[in-house]
C-alpha positions in Angstrom: 133.0 -94.7 256.0 135.8 -95.6 258.4 138.7 -93.3 257.8 141.1 -96.1 258.5 139.8 -97.9 255.4 140.5 -94.9 253.1 143.1 -95.3 250.4 146.5 -94.1 251.7 148.7 -91.7 249.8 151.0 -94.5 248.8 148.0 -96.5 247.5 146.7 -93.5 245.6 150.1 -92.9 244.1 150.3 -96.5 243.0 146.9 -96.2 241.2 147.9 -92.9 239.6 151.0 -94.7 238.3 148.7 -97.0 236.4 147.5 -94.0 234.4 151.1 -92.7 234.1 152.3 -96.1 232.9 149.6 -96.3 230.2 150.4 -92.8 229.0 154.2 -93.2 229.0 154.1 -95.9 226.4 156.2 -96.1 223.2 154.3 -93.4 221.3 154.8 -90.9 224.1 158.3 -91.9 225.2 159.5 -91.7 221.6 158.3 -88.1 221.4 156.3 -88.7 218.3 153.0 -87.9 220.0 154.3 -84.6 221.4 155.8 -83.7 218.0 152.5 -84.3 216.2 150.2 -82.6 218.6 152.0 -79.8 220.3 155.4 -78.6 219.1 154.2 -76.3 216.3 152.5 -74.1 218.9 155.7 -72.5 220.2 155.5 -70.9 223.6 152.0 -72.2 224.1 152.9 -75.9 223.4 153.6 -76.9 227.0 150.4 -75.0 228.1 148.2 -77.0 225.6 149.9 -80.2 226.7 149.1 -79.6 230.4 145.5 -78.5 229.5 145.0 -81.8 227.6 146.2 -83.7 230.8 143.8 -81.7 232.9 140.9 -82.7 230.6 142.0 -86.4 230.8 142.2 -86.1 234.6 138.7 -84.6 234.9 137.3 -87.2 232.6 139.0 -90.1 234.4 137.7 -88.7 237.7 134.1 -88.8 236.6 134.6 -92.2 235.0 136.2 -93.7 238.1 133.4 -92.4 240.3 130.8 -93.9 237.8 132.6 -97.2 237.8 132.5 -97.3 241.6 128.8 -96.4 241.6 127.8 -99.1 239.1 130.5 -101.7 239.7 131.6 -101.4 236.1 135.2 -102.4 236.2 135.6 -103.5 232.6 135.2 -101.3 229.5 132.1 -103.2 228.2 130.2 -102.8 231.5 131.4 -99.2 231.8 130.2 -98.4 228.3 126.7 -99.6 229.3 126.8 -97.6 232.5 128.0 -94.4 230.9 125.4 -94.3 228.1 122.4 -95.6 230.1 119.5 -95.5 229.0 120.9 -95.0 225.5 123.4 -97.9 225.9 121.8 -100.2 223.3 123.0 -97.8 220.6 126.0 -96.0 222.0 127.6 -98.8 224.0 128.4 -100.9 220.9 129.8 -97.8 219.3 132.0 -97.2 222.3 133.1 -100.9 222.3 134.1 -100.7 218.6 135.9 -97.4 218.9 137.7 -98.7 222.0 138.9 -101.9 220.2 139.9 -99.9 217.1 141.8 -97.4 219.2 143.7 -100.3 220.8 144.6 -101.8 217.4 145.8 -98.4 216.3 148.0 -98.3 219.4 149.4 -101.7 218.5 150.1 -100.5 214.9 151.9 -97.5 216.3 154.0 -99.7 218.7 155.0 -102.0 215.8 155.9 -99.1 213.6 157.9 -97.4 216.4 159.8 -100.5 217.4 160.5 -101.2 213.7 161.8 -97.7 213.2 164.1 -98.2 216.2 165.4 -101.5 214.8 166.0 -99.8 211.4 167.8 -96.9 213.1 170.1 -99.2 215.1 170.7 -102.1 212.7 170.2 -100.3 209.4 167.9 -103.0 208.1 164.8 -102.6 205.9 161.8 -101.0 207.7 159.4 -103.6 206.3 161.7 -106.4 207.4 161.7 -104.8 210.9 157.9 -104.6 210.9 157.8 -108.4 210.1 160.2 -109.1 213.0 158.3 -107.0 215.5 154.9 -108.4 214.3 156.0 -112.0 214.8 157.6 -111.2 218.2 154.5 -109.4 219.4 152.3 -112.4 218.4 154.6 -114.9 220.1 154.8 -112.8 223.3 151.0 -112.3 223.3 150.4 -116.0 223.0 153.1 -117.3 225.4 154.8 -114.4 227.2 152.1 -111.9 228.2 152.5 -112.7 231.9 156.3 -112.0 231.7 155.6 -108.6 230.1 152.9 -107.8 232.6 155.2 -108.5 235.5 158.0 -106.5 234.0 155.8 -103.5 233.1 156.5 -101.6 236.3 160.3 -102.1 235.9 160.1 -101.0 232.3 158.2 -97.8 233.3 160.8 -96.9 235.8 163.6 -97.5 233.3 161.8 -95.3 230.7 161.2 -92.5 233.3 164.7 -92.5 234.7 166.5 -92.5 231.3 163.9 -90.1 229.9 164.3 -87.7 232.8 168.1 -87.7 232.5 167.8 -87.0 228.7 165.4 -84.1 229.5 167.8 -82.5 232.0 170.9 -83.0 229.8 169.0 -82.1 226.6 167.3 -78.9 227.9 170.6 -77.8 229.4 172.5 -78.4 226.2 169.9 -76.8 224.0 168.9 -73.9 226.4 169.8 -71.2 223.9 167.7 -72.8 221.1 164.9 -73.3 223.5 164.8 -69.6 224.4 164.7 -68.7 220.7 161.9 -71.1 219.9 159.9 -69.9 222.9 160.3 -66.3 221.8 158.8 -66.9 218.4 155.3 -65.2 218.0 152.3 -67.4 217.5 149.3 -66.3 215.4 145.8 -66.3 216.9 144.5 -68.7 214.3 147.4 -71.1 215.2 146.3 -70.8 218.9 142.8 -72.0 218.0 144.3 -75.0 216.2 146.5 -75.7 219.2 143.4 -75.7 221.5 141.6 -78.2 219.1 144.8 -80.4 219.0 144.9 -80.4 222.8 141.3 -81.6 222.9 142.1 -84.3 220.3 145.1 -85.5 222.3 142.9 -85.8 225.4 140.2 -87.5 223.4 142.5 -90.3 222.3 144.1 -90.7 225.7 140.6 -91.3 227.2 140.5 -94.6 225.3 143.5 -95.7 227.5 141.3 -95.8 230.6 141.1 -99.6 230.9 144.0 -100.1 233.3 142.8 -97.4 235.7 139.2 -98.6 235.3 140.2 -102.0 236.7 142.2 -100.4 239.5 139.2 -98.3 240.5 137.8 -101.2 242.5 140.6 -100.5 245.1 139.2 -97.0 245.8 136.9 -96.5 248.9 135.0 -93.4 248.0 134.8 -90.5 245.6 137.5 -88.5 247.3 139.9 -91.4 246.6 139.1 -91.0 242.9 139.9 -87.3 243.1 143.2 -88.0 244.9 144.2 -90.6 242.4 143.5 -88.5 239.3 145.0 -85.4 241.0 148.3 -87.2 241.5 148.1 -88.7 238.0 147.6 -85.3 236.5 150.7 -83.9 238.2 152.8 -86.9 237.1 151.6 -86.8 233.5 151.6 -83.0 233.1 155.2 -82.6 234.4 156.4 -85.4 232.1 154.6 -84.1 229.0 155.8 -80.5 229.7 159.4 -81.8 229.9 159.0 -83.6 226.6 157.8 -80.4 224.9 160.7 -78.4 226.3 163.2 -81.1 225.3 162.1 -81.3 221.7 161.9 -77.5 221.4 165.5 -77.4 222.6 166.5 -79.3 219.5 164.1 -77.8 216.9 164.4 -77.7 213.9 167.1 -80.3 213.9 164.8 -83.1 215.1 161.7 -81.8 213.2 161.6 -84.7 210.6 162.7 -87.5 212.9 160.4 -90.4 213.5 161.9 -90.8 217.0 162.7 -87.3 218.0 163.8 -88.0 221.6 166.2 -90.7 220.4 167.6 -88.1 218.1 167.9 -85.7 221.0 169.6 -88.3 223.1 172.2 -88.8 220.4 172.9 -85.1 220.3 173.7 -85.2 224.0 176.7 -87.3 223.2 176.1 -89.6 226.2 176.6 -93.2 224.9 175.3 -94.9 228.0 172.2 -92.7 227.8 171.5 -93.6 224.2 171.8 -97.4 224.9 169.6 -97.2 228.1 167.0 -95.2 226.4 167.0 -97.3 223.2 166.4 -100.5 225.3 163.7 -98.8 227.4 162.0 -97.4 224.3 162.0 -100.8 222.5 160.5 -102.5 225.6 157.9 -99.8 225.9 156.7 -100.3 222.3 156.7 -104.1 222.7 155.0 -104.1 226.1 152.2 -101.8 224.8 151.6 -104.0 221.8 151.6 -107.3 223.7 149.3 -106.0 226.4 146.7 -104.7 223.9 146.9 -107.8 221.6 146.6 -110.2 224.6 143.6 -108.3 225.9 141.9 -108.4 222.5 142.7 -112.1 222.0 141.1 -112.9 225.4 138.1 -110.7 224.6 137.3 -112.1 221.2 138.0 -115.7 222.2 135.6 -115.4 225.1 133.0 -113.9 222.9 133.4 -116.6 220.3 133.2 -119.4 222.9 130.1 -117.9 224.5 128.3 -117.8 221.1 129.4 -121.3 220.0 129.8 -123.9 222.7 131.5 -126.3 220.2 134.4 -123.9 220.2 135.1 -124.3 223.9 137.5 -127.2 223.3 139.4 -125.3 220.6 140.3 -122.2 222.5 144.0 -122.4 221.8 143.5 -122.8 218.0 140.9 -120.0 218.1 143.2 -117.7 220.1 146.0 -118.3 217.6 143.8 -117.4 214.7 142.5 -114.3 216.4 146.0 -113.3 217.3 147.3 -113.7 213.7 144.4 -111.6 212.3 145.1 -108.8 214.8 148.8 -108.8 214.1 148.3 -108.9 210.3 145.9 -105.9 210.4 148.3 -104.0 212.7 151.3 -104.8 210.5 149.4 -103.5 207.4 148.6 -100.3 209.2 152.1 -100.0 210.6 153.4 -99.9 207.0 152.2 -96.2 206.9 154.9 -95.4 209.5 154.7 -94.1 213.1 154.4 -90.4 212.2 151.4 -90.9 210.0 149.7 -93.3 212.3 149.9 -90.7 215.2 149.4 -87.6 213.1 146.3 -88.9 211.3 145.0 -92.0 213.1 145.4 -90.7 216.7 144.0 -87.3 215.7 140.8 -88.6 214.2 140.2 -91.0 217.0 140.9 -88.2 219.4 138.1 -86.2 217.8 135.8 -89.2 218.2 136.9 -89.4 221.9 135.9 -85.8 222.5 132.3 -86.5 221.6 132.1 -90.1 222.6 133.9 -89.9 226.0 135.0 -86.5 227.2 131.7 -84.5 226.7 129.4 -87.3 227.9 131.6 -87.9 230.9 131.9 -84.3 232.0 128.2 -83.4 231.4 125.8 -86.4 231.5 128.2 -88.5 233.5 128.8 -85.8 236.1 125.0 -85.2 236.4 124.4 -88.9 237.0 127.2 -89.2 239.5 125.7 -86.2 241.4 122.2 -87.7 241.4 123.6 -91.1 242.5 125.3 -89.5 245.5 122.2 -87.6 246.5 120.1 -90.8 246.4 122.8 -92.6 248.5 122.7 -89.9 251.1 
């Protein structure tokens, strides 16, 4: 391969940012995921968080290489490639779990945005859910391109405001951080922490779609390694900072639905609270719109392919599918962001361990190695 055609560092960084942007959505940026999965493990919390990102990075690397080998740049094609020759059974399971994990992410986004509206405007949570649900549906139907184009700007806004909050917050709560890090952790608790780290990684592996599509821009396997290496550093640093920030304000923010927002308020910086609130709301909304739009497109295409008479009614069909998705997501969001993440994300994370991580790092690695040997 001509070295001039290899992906540049800037190109690799751009692709790694796709993973970073998918990870730093509303659930992460609010601190709810970090609180549910890691904080209780004290001094080892940041270590478990970084380990989970390492697992995601290794899994993504194998999956990117496999996607290149088989030209599988959408999740349906990738599912077939990953589970071949058992794809007739496992591929549909993968498809269903992937779709359900996406709907769970939409529910979490609606719940998070609703919690934010309730916190700011002091209105009913269920009224806030209705507002966000309708807004998500409208944006999915008519404004998805606007959200897509603004996603990179939103990510930058989230990261900048989040980084400032981390610096300010960790500095302000440094004494409490030292106390919390000094607390002893039982051995049994450590084992639970390791399992939680696996679960977090398992759920994050369902967010591979964006990076899967971008894989077509890589030239060789080394590019995949570079992209996931950079992505690991970005995500590991950010999640470790999140852990330290929340620990600096524990136990004050322990029962908060949006712990980082609560931490930002404790810094006393009004401009920071406003900037972060706007960024967080946009993160929740953009995540929900992206997933809903993707599912509307998927199900509409499937329906049209199976019934040619529906081809002329695509707009009506899309609207019906969108309403169904939003109604389901709103019903789930009624449980609240904390429960959705603590229960829903956890269980899907366990599924992800056995359905994605283990197959990718064992069978997938073996097949990638064999493919390379045959190519040489």
